[in-house]
Structures are given as C-alpha cells and as structure tokens.
KEDREN-219643 format. One record per residue (C-alpha): x, y, z. Coordinates in steps of 0.001 Angstrom, whole numbers, padded with zeros to 6 digits, always signed. Example, Ala and Ser with C-alpha at 12.3 -4.5 7.8 and 13.67 -1.06 7.14 Angstrom:
BEGIN
+012300-004500+007800;+013670-001060+007140;
END
This chain:
BEGIN
-051114+030527-061403;-047546+029524-060397;-047617+026459-062678;-048888+028588-065538;-046139+031213-065082;-043446+028522-064919;-044780+026791-068036;-044714+030172-069907;-041116+030822-068825;-039994+027310-069828;-041732+027671-073266;-039846+030970-073709;-036548+029143-073233;-035870+029482-069567;-034698+026494-067414;-037355+025049-065182;-035148+025210-062045;-034457+028915-062639;-038064+029640-063136;-038979+027886-059951;-036288+029720-058025;-037753+033097-059087;-041037+032119-057380;-039236+030663-054360;-040144+027080-055252;-038303+023878-055968;-038647+021515-058896;-039876+018815-056450;-042698+021017-055292;-043671+021697-058901;-043815+017968-059689;-045941+017267-056632;-048384+020072-057664;-048655+018612-061218;-049403+015086-059851;-051955+016228-057292;-055636+015672-057879;-056493+018931-056086;-054424+021824-054884;-056544+022362-051766;-054365+022391-048542;-055046+019014-047013;-052536+019313-044113;-054005+018127-040820;-053496+019920-037528;-055197+020900-034376;-057440+023920-034709;-055799+026833-033064;-057093+030158-031790;-055011+032934-030391;-054728+033035-026598;-054736+036136-024509;-051356+036558-022651;-051301+040251-021971;-052275+041499-018566;-055483+043514-018429;-055844+046868-016686;-057613+045134-013806;-054712+042620-013545;-052198+045493-013298;-054305+047249-010639;-054296+044055-008550;-050517+043772-008850;-050020+047439-007824;-052469+047035-004981;-050599+043960-003680;-047147+045661-003974;-048357+048849-002256;-050196+047133+000539;-048790+047650+004085;-047830+043960+004278;-045703+043988+001095;-044704+047645+000490;-041158+047049+001743;-040603+043830-000178;-039389+043188-003754;-041541+041045-006100;-039134+038145-005590;-040456+038067-002041;-044075+039029-002719;-044916+036377-005318;-043979+033360-003076;-045856+034890-000083;-048974+035315-002262;-048613+031719-003402;-048467+030633+000295;-051874+032218+000659;-053239+030397-002431;-053227+033504-004600;-051561+033886-008033;-051708+037206-009736;-048844+037026-012241;-045300+035891-012630;-042415+037589-010869;-041177+039164-014152;-044711+040570-014774;-044624+042204-011306;-041338+043870-012109;-042685+044952-015531;-045798+046489-014061;-043846+048340-011385;-041522+049735-014035;-044406+050941-016117;-045783+052900-013174;-042396+054210-011978;-042352+052120-008816;-039392+049817-009656;-037204+051246-006934;-034992+049318-004579;-036749+048541-001365;-035032+048610+002010;-031745+050240+002825;-029643+048603+000039;-027958+051117-002229;-028789+050872-005890;-025965+049634-008181;-023911+052458-009504;-021952+052707-012694;-018340+053294-011863;-016539+055067-014757;-013547+053461-016345;-010179+054622-014866;-008275+057303-016616;-006240+056200-019652;-002511+056607-019299;+000063+056276-022022;+003811+055748-021443;+006268+056847-024141;+009369+056152-022018;+010434+054486-018767;+009698+056053-015404;+006361+057616-016603;+003748+054991-015526;+004115+052408-012815;+001728+049650-011733;+001755+047862-008447;-000266+045235-006474;-000010+042795-003648;-000250+038982-003942;-000250+036104-001458;+002645+033691-001026;+001755+030485+000870;+003409+029630+004164;+003942+026409+006029;+000914+027247+008277;-002377+026524+006515;-004412+029632+006027;-001565+032044+006552;+000168+033925+003736;+003050+036377+003224;+002318+039542+001167;+004385+040234-001781;+004450+043909-002738;+005682+044377-006282;+005984+047519-008482;+006692+047422-012175;+007303+049955-014977;+004453+049724-017499;+006607+050793-020378;+009515+048491-019932;+007927+045809-017675;+010889+046192-015370;+010271+045327-011687;+011431+048521-010049;+010690+047544-006455;+009421+044707-004264;+009119+043684-000587;+007651+040814+001385;+005766+041436+004668;+003482+039454+006919;+000522+041815+006536;-000806+044630+004275;-000276+048152+005511;-000234+051546+003772;+002976+052470+005730;+004837+049522+004225;+003597+050373+000651;+004594+054027+001133;+008132+052952+002138;+008439+050736-000863;+007393+053442-003325;+009758+055936-001725;+012692+053548-002081;+011831+052741-005657;+011693+056436-006603;+015062+057056-004926;+016676+054057-006569;+015488+055034-010064;+015823+058832-009565;+012205+059608-010487;+011684+063248-011225;+009128+065278-009375;+005616+065357-010930;+006608+062911-013674;+005170+059631-012593;+001735+057989-012476;+001232+055102-010080;-001733+052771-010785;-003153+050273-008305;-006446+048671-007336;-008741+049776-004523;-007143+047888-001636;-006657+049610+001698;-002839+049748+001428;-003232+051536-001903;-005677+054151-000602;-004462+054518+002965;-003762+058039+004280;-000042+057365+004707;+000279+056157+001160;-001647+059069-000406;+000365+061476+001664;+003575+059947+000488;+002501+060103-003198;+001605+063758-002746;+004975+064484-001207;+006785+062774-004079;+004667+064423-006688;+003201+061117-008030;-000237+061060-009555;-002309+058157-008058;-004608+056128-010328;-007014+053369-009207;-008901+050523-010774;-012636+050131-010509;-013790+048002-007599;-013499+044232-008310;-012243+044777-011840;-008928+043030-012266;-008628+043963-015921;-008037+047579-014893;-004597+046537-013569;-003497+043972-016224;+000233+044447-016126;+000553+043617-012435;-001885+040672-012740;+000177+039304-015676;+003344+039649-013764;+001975+037692-010761;+000811+034963-013140;+004340+034765-014616;+005699+034510-011059;+003399+031757-009941;+003432+029685-013100;+007162+029704-013798;+008732+026192-013531;+011001+027432-010755;+008089+028292-008481;+008374+026186-005286;+006061+023216-005105;+005878+023507-001311;+004985+026529+000788;+007677+028851+002036;+009106+027710+005402;+010005+031284+006434;+009817+034843+005180;+013582+034794+004623;+013175+031802+002233;+010423+033659+000431;+012544+036760+000039;+015517+034736-001282;+013308+033037-003922;+011600+036273-005063;+015045+037950-005367;+016179+035174-007746;+012900+035504-009638;+013216+039284-009987;+016833+038960-011210;+015763+036366-013811;+012701+038289-014866;+014550+041651-015315;+017732+040401-016994;+016957+036984-018662;+013209+036700-019383;+012310+037565-022949;+008996+039328-022542;+006429+038655-025256;+004815+042081-024818;+007969+043918-025752;+009147+041886-028747;+010941+039251-026680;+013697+041511-025210;+014357+041586-021531;+012789+044392-019361;+016286+045677-018561;+017188+045907-022206;+014035+047868-022995;+014303+050014-019847;+017794+051246-020748;+017248+051616-024532;+019175+048563-025683;+016234+047030-027577;+016798+048910-030749;+020194+047423-031480;+019062+043974-030532;+015864+044056-032652;+017758+045567-035619;+020222+042648-035418;+017310+040218-035437;+015820+041933-038480;+019079+041616-040380;+019355+037937-039517;+015824+037309-040836;+016475+039303-044029;+019687+037407-044686;+017841+034100-044179;+015139+035263-046620;+017770+036054-049240;+019417+032730-048884;+016180+030711-048715;+013453+032691-050529;+011283+029552-051086;+010484+029540-047426;+008881+032926-047497;+007148+032824-050906;+006900+036587-051121;+005767+037081-047581;+007257+039569-045175;+009752+038561-042513;+008844+038754-038846;+008177+042222-037528;+011057+043089-035244;+010228+046829-034935;+010370+048043-031363;+007123+048449-029406;+006294+052144-029170;+003898+053663-026711;+002244+051481-024099;-001363+052230-022927;-002812+051537-019512;-006623+051204-019723;-006714+052707-023243;-009841+054347-024678;-011797+052403-027344;-010208+054256-030200;-006728+053107-029146;-007610+049431-028558;-005548+047419-031067;-007862+045691-033562;-006861+042504-035210;-004997+043232-038392;-005671+041203-041496;-002108+040616-042428;-000400+037722-044126;+001481+035397-041772;+005113+036205-041434;+007611+033418-041279;
END
C-alpha cells in the first residue's frame, strides 16, 4: 500500500523524497522494498513473552507480615531485608518493601529519630539605603598551633558592602558578639528600630545575651536555615575575598595581635580601595556615603566620549551600563530573583 501511494504521488508530480517523508519513510527503505522478493518480516530474534514483575496480593501480605512481626516491627526495610536474607528468605527488594509500606500507610520513621522537617526560607529583606540591613558571621583564622584557630567576627552593611565592625577573639561567645554589635551601632549612629541584622544559626548569634542586646538596641534579628550557607551570601562572599586576596598570609598567625593587625589592613583596603563587582566597581565607602553617583556618571561620560571618537568599536551597540545599583535584596523571593537578560554585549 505504501509503495502504491508513493507511486501515485510521483506520477502526479511530487518528488519521491517528499512523498516518502509524508509516510515517515526514506528513499532507501523504498528501494529495498522494491527489490525484495517478499515483504514478509524476516527479522530474526528470540521469542519473547511478557514477564510478571508486579507483586501479587499474597506477596504484599507477606511483606506486611514480616515488617509487623515482633522481631522487625522497630526496624526499617533497610535492616529487615538483609536480616531476612541471612535466614535464606527473599520476599522482595528493599524499594518494594518501602513501596508496600507507603501503600498501606505504614511508611513511618521507626525508632526515636525525628522525621525531617521542611524549614521555611528566611524572611526576605530589601535595603534601599545604608544602615538598614546588616549581615554578620564568624570565620576561623589559623594559628601557629595545629588545630587551634582565632575567631574573626565581622559585620557588613548589605547595601554598601561596607565592613561596619570586626573583632578577633580566641573563642565564640554571645557576649563578645553583643559587644561588637553595640560598638558598631554607636560608631555608625544607627537609629532605633531601623536595622535588620542577619546571621546564621550559631550559638553566638542566638545566645540569650545577644538576643537581649538586639532587643535593647531595637534591632530586628534574622537567621538562616540550618546548614544553608546560601542564606547568608554576603558574609560568605566577604570571607572568601578575605582568604583569597593575594595579601593573605601564607603562614598561620603567630599571635592574636598579628592577626588583628593584618585584618585591620584588610578592612582598610576593602572599604576604601577595593572596587566591588556587586556595586558597579566602586568602593564600599564611596557607596556608603553616596559618592557613587558622581563617579559612575563620570565613567559614563568617558565611555560616551570614547564611542563618539571611535564608533567603529561599538558598531551600534550600547556602552557599558554605569547606572548605580539600586535596591539590594537579602534572600529575595522568586519574583525578585534577577533573570538573565537577553541583551547585546556592551563594549
């Protein structure tokens, strides 16, 4: 039938390849069919018959009986299946055990272990200006004694990326963190009930002394989900910059005074000299004190002048975007996550 239909289409003026494509065939298949003595399928293969894989009702009863027996009623299938195998008995695979238990509403956690719980994402905060949202964390600094570390407490402003406070101690305590936050608020004259402080779930962050200090200062505490470093990205990024800068010592700190001197130099460089990629390559100090607008406007004029003098380099494209960064989100909701924009590359 297919050969007849294709011949009729070709006689009517159609191309053979197009007629074959309509039927989902190729010209090579058509030639093979024309040259064949018989169109009976002569492909060889082992005879196959469908096999039964599904568990029967009796199989499921045996699995439930084994799981609910006094010997195994407190054990999960991962423990039951090997023990049955030790007795020379195979009922089903471990995954089948779990599937049968789920079907009968018995897939509960056995023993005293708490079931995993879904921790909601932390509250989303947005900063429109400095001194609105701060982020802080603690990182280790190596000492000359193997296995011992100094603790670097560091607080930064999310909007400007400015390091607003830091201290180094030999341990982690909520009292030391509370003192650091109090000093930073006094130094930067933070207004009452105007600041959000985000941190992870460490004991210094959630200690009673720390929480009492935040309440006294009118600071709203915010915390990351347990073991989710992405909830505190700005502090994590800051620590990476600190430990991967070329000036970071190759040898451990010999004393806490040496560590404090080096971190002081780093903070000075970071705040006043480091062009931060997240804020259009201005320094945190320039953004914190509102100097970025003049600097970025000057850069924009330089690029526009270069485009006027050398238009062949741009070929109709836009110059680099030197507009200031606006609001800054901490743990933004999905609708505010920046999607990649399909824009032409700017020179």
